[in-house]
PAPA-561700 format. One record per atom (N, C-alpha, C): y, z, x; atom name; residue number from 0. Coordinates in steps of 0.001 Angstrom, whole numbers. Layout:
N
north:up:east:filo:milum
Y:Z:X:CA:NUM
...
***
This chain:
100
north:up:east:filo:milum
-1171:0:848:N:0
0:0:0:CA:0
1234:0:894:C:0
2195:-804:551:N:1
3458:-786:1277:CA:1
4591:-977:276:C:1
5738:-450:647:N:2
6912:-533:-212:CA:2
7796:-1697:207:C:2
8637:-2113:-706:N:3
9651:-3113:-406:CA:3
11013:-2422:-427:C:3
12019:-3151:7:N:4
13365:-2589:25:CA:4
13838:-2262:-1391:C:4
13418:-3059:-2370:N:5
13807:-2764:-3755:CA:5
13147:-1472:-4240:C:5
11917:-1194:-3766:N:6
11256:65:-4118:CA:6
12033:1259:-3564:C:6
12467:1156:-2316:N:7
13227:2239:-1691:CA:7
14545:2446:-2433:C:7
15206:1357:-2783:N:8
16470:1474:-3518:CA:8
16250:2111:-4891:C:8
15155:1775:-5548:N:9
14853:2371:-6853:CA:9
14558:3862:-6710:C:9
13788:4236:-5690:N:10
13493:5644:-5450:CA:10
14787:6408:-5183:C:10
15672:5816:-4382:N:11
16955:6464:-4083:CA:11
17773:6613:-5360:C:11
17760:5597:-6199:N:12
18511:5665:-7457:CA:12
17958:6761:-8362:C:12
16635:6802:-8508:N:13
16010:7817:-9359:CA:13
16202:9222:-8797:C:13
16320:9332:-7479:N:14
16522:10627:-6837:CA:14
17984:11015:-6760:C:14
18836:10141:-7292:N:15
20288:10372:-7255:CA:15
20789:10494:-5820:C:15
20223:9664:-4916:N:16
20646:9634:-3526:CA:16
21526:8418:-3286:C:16
22624:8625:-2609:N:17
23471:7505:-2221:CA:17
22985:7030:-860:C:17
22491:5790:-784:N:18
21880:5300:437:CA:18
22421:3920:753:C:18
22992:3766:1952:N:19
23486:2452:2343:CA:19
22325:1615:2883:C:19
22584:369:3211:N:20
21538:-569:3620:CA:20
20842:-117:4901:C:20
21597:402:5846:N:21
20995:827:7115:CA:21
20010:1976:6906:C:21
20406:2946:6087:N:22
19506:4069:5815:CA:22
18313:3626:4969:C:22
18516:2680:4081:N:23
17406:2171:3274:CA:23
16379:1479:4162:C:23
16839:731:5166:N:24
15908:73:6098:CA:24
15113:1104:6893:C:24
15782:2172:7334:N:25
15096:3233:8073:CA:25
14076:3932:7177:C:25
14481:4245:5943:N:26
13575:4914:5003:CA:26
12376:4032:4698:C:26
12607:2724:4564:N:27
11511:1789:4299:CA:27
10494:1822:5429:C:27
10976:1766:6667:N:28
10065:1790:7817:CA:28
9298:3110:7879:C:28
9980:4225:7643:N:29
9308:5525:7716:CA:29
8293:5716:6596:C:29
8662:5319:5382:N:30
7726:5465:4260:CA:30
6505:4570:4440:C:30
6712:3344:4896:N:31
5568:2459:5144:CA:31
4703:2992:6270:C:31
5306:3665:7252:N:32
4526:4305:8311:CA:32
3654:5425:7764:C:32
4187:6189:6833:N:33
3418:7270:6204:CA:33
2249:6691:5410:C:33
2517:5626:4653:N:34
1443:4997:3880:CA:34
380:4384:4789:C:34
799:3812:5915:N:35
-164:3246:6867:CA:35
-1044:4342:7448:C:35
-457:5495:7748:N:36
-1231:6624:8256:CA:36
-2236:7100:7213:C:36
-1826:7151:5948:N:37
-2739:7556:4877:CA:37
-3892:6567:4750:C:37
-3613:5286:4907:N:38
-4678:4278:4852:CA:38
-5651:4455:6017:C:38
-5135:4762:7211:N:39
-6012:4998:8358:CA:39
-6887:6226:8117:C:39
-6333:7242:7491:N:40
-7095:8462:7243:CA:40
-8212:8225:6234:C:40
-8030:7253:5329:N:41
-9090:6925:4373:CA:41
-10332:6391:5077:C:41
-10141:5737:6221:N:42
-11252:5113:6927:CA:42
-12078:6099:7743:C:42
-11615:7335:7876:N:43
-12344:8329:8661:CA:43
-13581:8770:7879:C:43
-14728:8770:8559:N:44
-15981:9191:7930:CA:44
-16020:10721:7879:C:44
-15977:11274:6687:N:45
-15999:12723:6529:CA:45
-17304:13204:5907:C:45
-18337:12406:6024:N:46
-19641:12791:5489:CA:46
-20127:14054:6186:C:46
-20471:15043:5400:N:47
-20991:16296:5942:CA:47
-19919:17276:6390:C:47
-18672:16931:6228:N:48
-17588:17832:6615:CA:48
-17178:18638:5389:C:48
-17268:19950:5511:N:49
-16901:20817:4403:CA:49
-15382:20896:4280:C:49
-14853:20873:3061:N:50
-13404:21039:2889:CA:50
-12967:22428:3321:C:50
-11760:22520:3872:N:51
-11227:23797:4316:CA:51
-10341:24393:3230:C:51
-10418:25688:3069:N:52
-9555:26367:2112:CA:52
-8206:26696:2734:C:52
-8138:26614:4053:N:53
-6934:26963:4793:CA:53
-6978:26179:6101:C:53
-5826:25755:6646:N:54
-5861:24991:7894:CA:54
-6554:25719:9033:C:54
-6544:27033:8999:N:55
-7173:27806:10067:CA:55
-8583:28264:9719:C:55
-9113:27808:8590:N:56
-10413:28295:8126:CA:56
-11524:27999:9122:C:56
-11424:26914:9870:N:57
-12479:26562:10811:CA:57
-12548:27531:11978:C:57
-11435:28190:12296:N:58
-11428:29085:13457:CA:58
-11086:30521:13093:C:58
-11113:30853:11807:N:59
-10736:32203:11392:CA:59
-11605:33267:12041:C:59
-12878:32983:12269:N:60
-13750:33959:12894:CA:60
-13357:34234:14335:C:60
-12743:33256:14990:N:61
-12371:33398:16392:CA:61
-10932:33865:16570:C:61
-10108:33697:15544:N:62
-8685:33983:15661:CA:62
-8310:35200:14831:C:62
-7905:36287:15475:N:63
-7488:37450:14685:CA:63
-6111:37201:14072:C:63
-6010:37345:12775:N:64
-4738:37154:12101:CA:64
-4036:38494:11970:C:64
-2759:38500:12251:N:65
-1977:39729:12169:CA:65
-1280:39754:10815:C:65
-1973:40234:9836:N:66
-1431:40310:8495:CA:66
-1199:41767:8125:C:66
-115:42019:7468:N:67
170:43385:7033:CA:67
-577:43669:5735:C:67
-758:44936:5455:N:68
-1399:45329:4209:CA:68
-501:44955:3039:C:68
-1097:44540:1940:N:69
-351:44165:748:CA:69
-96:45420:-72:C:69
1040:46068:193:N:70
1395:47283:-503:CA:70
2790:47150:-1094:C:70
3037:47875:-2170:N:71
4345:47876:-2810:CA:71
5301:48659:-1923:C:71
6459:48040:-1610:N:72
7432:48713:-743:CA:72
8746:48997:-1457:C:72
8918:48456:-2660:N:73
10147:48689:-3412:CA:73
9781:49151:-4817:C:73
10674:49940:-5391:N:74
10423:50396:-6754:CA:74
10830:49312:-7749:C:74
10328:49414:-8963:N:75
10638:48458:-10016:CA:75
12065:48707:-10498:C:75
12938:47694:-10319:N:76
14342:47822:-10717:CA:76
14687:46831:-11826:C:76
13705:46479:-12646:N:77
13927:45489:-13696:CA:77
15045:45909:-14640:C:77
15032:47157:-15054:N:78
16060:47638:-15990:CA:78
17459:47472:-15395:C:78
17625:47803:-14134:N:79
18936:47681:-13491:CA:79
19355:46224:-13360:C:79
18401:45341:-13078:N:80
18721:43920:-12935:CA:80
19067:43295:-14286:C:80
18431:43762:-15349:N:81
18652:43171:-16659:CA:81
19808:43815:-17418:C:81
20328:44915:-16934:N:82
21417:45610:-17634:CA:82
22634:44714:-17867:C:82
23100:43905:-16908:N:83
24279:43070:-17163:CA:83
23982:41789:-17952:C:83
22719:41496:-18230:N:84
22374:40258:-18948:CA:84
22825:40347:-20400:C:84
23299:39224:-20975:N:85
23749:39242:-22371:CA:85
22632:39621:-23348:C:85
21429:39047:-23148:N:86
20318:39349:-24061:CA:86
19015:39425:-23279:C:86
18217:40440:-23591:N:87
16868:40558:-23033:CA:87
15941:41038:-24134:C:87
14665:40747:-23951:N:88
13667:41222:-24915:CA:88
12338:41343:-24185:C:88
11715:42493:-24283:N:89
10410:42756:-23671:CA:89
10401:42424:-22177:C:89
11511:42711:-21485:N:90
11579:42469:-20051:CA:90
11890:41038:-19668:C:90
12211:40187:-20626:N:91
12527:38786:-20354:CA:91
13979:38510:-20683:C:91
14576:37555:-19970:N:92
15943:37129:-20265:CA:92
15899:36121:-21410:C:92
16765:36297:-22389:N:93
16867:35355:-23498:CA:93
18052:34438:-23250:C:93
17808:33134:-23334:N:94
18852:32139:-23094:CA:94
18884:31167:-24272:C:94
20003:30458:-24460:N:95
20057:29476:-25540:CA:95
19063:28334:-25306:C:95
18539:27805:-26373:N:96
17608:26691:-26277:CA:96
18374:25449:-25830:C:96
17869:24755:-24794:N:97
18536:23562:-24291:CA:97
17708:22306:-24489:C:97
16444:22452:-24822:N:98
15563:21304:-25061:CA:98
15078:21390:-26492:C:98
15193:20298:-27210:N:99
14745:20282:-28596:CA:99
13308:19867:-28709:C:99
***
């Protein structure tokens, strides 16, 4: 798969990005490079390779991770945070409906 300059311009338009011709040419080359890399990765034989749950999963047994204990360090201040809000209900902020 490869993009054309019109594709890049459409993506920029939909993303609300202002992009001149020089930047569009650079973006086109970079995006096509990314797609080419993805195509090369499709050709790699991964038969018998187990999927990893984490990038370090293959070496987790060999690499000690320095993780802190998951403990609560702050008290619940929901009431104080919601006190200045115009409307709240059951711990939630109430806002006007914006989507019909």
